[in-house]
C-alpha positions in Angstrom: 50.5 85.1 33.5 51.6 81.3 33.9 54.2 80.0 36.0 55.4 76.8 34.2 57.4 73.8 36.6 60.2 72.6 34.3 61.2 69.6 34.7 65.2 70.2 34.8 64.7 72.4 38.3 67.4 71.5 40.6 69.9 70.0 37.4 73.5 71.1 38.0 74.3 74.6 35.3 76.7 76.5 34.4 75.0 79.0 31.2 71.4 79.2 30.9 71.1 76.9 27.7 71.9 73.9 30.1 68.0 74.6 31.5 64.4 75.0 30.6 64.3 78.5 33.3 67.4 80.0 34.1 70.6 78.8 35.4 70.9 80.8 38.7 73.2 80.8 42.3 72.7 82.2 45.4 72.1 85.5 46.7 75.3 85.4 48.1 77.8 84.6 45.3 79.8 88.3 44.5 79.5 89.1 40.9 82.3 87.3 38.4 82.8 84.6 40.1 83.4 81.6 38.5 80.9 78.6 39.7 78.2 76.3 39.0 74.3 76.9 39.6 71.0 75.4 39.5 68.4 75.4 36.5 65.2 77.3 38.4 62.1 75.7 39.2 59.6 77.9 36.8 60.0 78.8 33.4 58.4 82.4 33.7 61.9 83.7 36.0 60.3 87.3 37.3 61.6 88.5 39.9 65.5 89.3 41.3 67.2 85.8 41.3 71.8 86.3 40.6 71.7 84.3 37.2 74.8 82.7 35.7 75.7 82.7 31.9 79.4 81.3 30.9 79.9 79.5 34.2 80.1 83.3 35.6 77.6 85.1 38.2 75.9 87.8 36.6 75.2 89.6 40.2 71.2 89.5 41.6 69.7 91.6 39.0 65.6 92.1 39.1 62.6 91.3 35.8 59.4 92.9 35.9 
């Protein structure tokens, strides 16, 4: 499996459609909290992360 680097890494986001990878926020941000995040560094987003959707933290989730 290859982890392709995204050109928008670190860009501010509030929804995954704004990123080539995932829109993520610090793991300490509680589920349901309105916030902005940053675009992930890679397109393969396996592992654990606190993802965002529509500006709301979804909580820590893990993807194999």
